[in-house]
C-alpha positions in Angstrom: -61.4 -7.1 22.7 -58.9 -6.4 20.0 -59.1 -8.4 16.9 -55.9 -9.3 14.5 -55.0 -10.5 11.4 -52.0 -11.2 9.8 -51.2 -11.4 6.5 -47.7 -11.0 3.7 -46.4 -14.8 4.8 -45.7 -16.9 1.6 -42.6 -19.0 0.4 -39.0 -17.0 -0.5 -35.5 -17.9 -1.0 -32.4 -17.5 1.6 -31.3 -14.2 1.5 -34.9 -13.0 0.5 -37.5 -10.7 2.1 -40.6 -10.7 3.5 -43.2 -7.6 5.0 -45.6 -8.9 7.4 -48.8 -6.8 8.4 -51.2 -7.0 11.2 -54.3 -5.3 11.3 -56.1 -4.1 14.2 -59.6 -3.8 15.3 -58.9 -1.1 17.8 -56.9 2.4 17.6 -53.3 0.9 17.6 -52.1 4.2 19.4 -54.1 3.0 22.5 -52.6 -0.7 22.8 -49.6 -0.7 25.2 -47.6 -3.0 23.4 -48.1 -5.1 20.3 -45.7 -7.9 19.5 -44.1 -10.9 16.8 -44.3 -14.3 17.7 -43.2 -17.3 15.8 -43.7 -20.9 16.1 -41.6 -23.4 14.0 -43.1 -27.2 13.6 -42.7 -29.3 16.9 -41.3 -25.9 18.8 -42.3 -23.4 21.4 -43.6 -20.2 20.2 -41.2 -17.4 21.0 -40.7 -13.7 20.8 -39.6 -12.0 17.8 -40.4 -8.6 18.2 -42.3 -5.7 20.2 -43.0 -2.2 19.8 -44.6 0.2 22.6 -47.3 2.9 21.8 -44.6 5.4 22.6 -42.3 3.6 19.4 -39.5 1.7 21.6 -38.7 -1.5 20.2 -36.8 -5.1 21.1 -36.0 -7.8 19.1 -35.4 -11.5 19.7 -31.5 -11.5 19.4 -31.0 -14.1 16.4 -33.6 -10.9 14.1 -31.9 -8.3 15.6 -30.1 -6.4 12.6 -32.5 -8.2 9.8 -36.2 -7.6 10.9 -37.7 -4.2 12.0 -40.7 -3.7 13.7 -42.8 -0.5 13.2 -46.2 0.5 13.7 -48.6 2.5 11.3 -51.4 4.3 13.2 -53.0 5.6 10.4 -53.9 2.2 8.9 -54.0 0.7 12.6 -51.3 -2.2 11.7 -48.3 -3.3 12.8 -45.7 -4.7 10.2 -42.8 -6.6 10.2 -40.0 -6.2 7.7 -37.6 -9.5 7.7 -34.6 -9.3 5.7 -31.9 -12.0 4.9 -34.0 -14.2 5.3 -32.7 -17.6 6.8 -34.1 -21.1 6.6 -34.4 -20.9 10.4 -36.6 -18.4 10.0 -39.3 -20.6 8.7 -42.4 -20.4 11.1 -46.2 -19.7 11.5 -45.4 -16.0 12.8 -48.2 -14.5 15.1 -49.1 -11.0 15.8 -50.1 -10.2 19.7 -51.6 -7.2 21.6 -51.4 -6.6 25.3 -54.4 -4.1 25.9 -55.8 -3.5 29.3 -53.6 -6.3 30.9 -55.1 -9.1 28.8 -53.4 -10.5 25.3 -54.5 -11.2 22.2 -53.5 -13.3 19.3 -54.0 -13.5 15.6 -54.2 -16.6 13.8 -51.1 -16.8 12.5 -49.6 -16.3 9.0 -47.1 -19.0 7.6 -43.5 -18.0 6.3 -41.1 -20.9 4.4 -37.5 -20.2 3.5 -36.1 -22.3 1.3 -32.7 -23.1 1.4 
């Protein structure tokens, strides 16, 4: 099993930046894929970004060029740097890990972008 805990959420003005971190209970170098997702009020959860154990990254088109996902194997964390934030980025952000065919999720952290 993998336990995940997100941190770094908060309130920021439009155009501002936030850095989210996801701490894993397992050596992340052994986890195939780690991802960030978000869920806005009244909407379905959506994919934001992913990073594989090989370091390959994928992004949702709406955040490409503004968000950056990275892995820190020394700290067993996956980070999401979010720049040029927009009100539509407001959501609860969740970290997830796919390990041996099973998905694990963190409890989420709230990000609010004020206009």
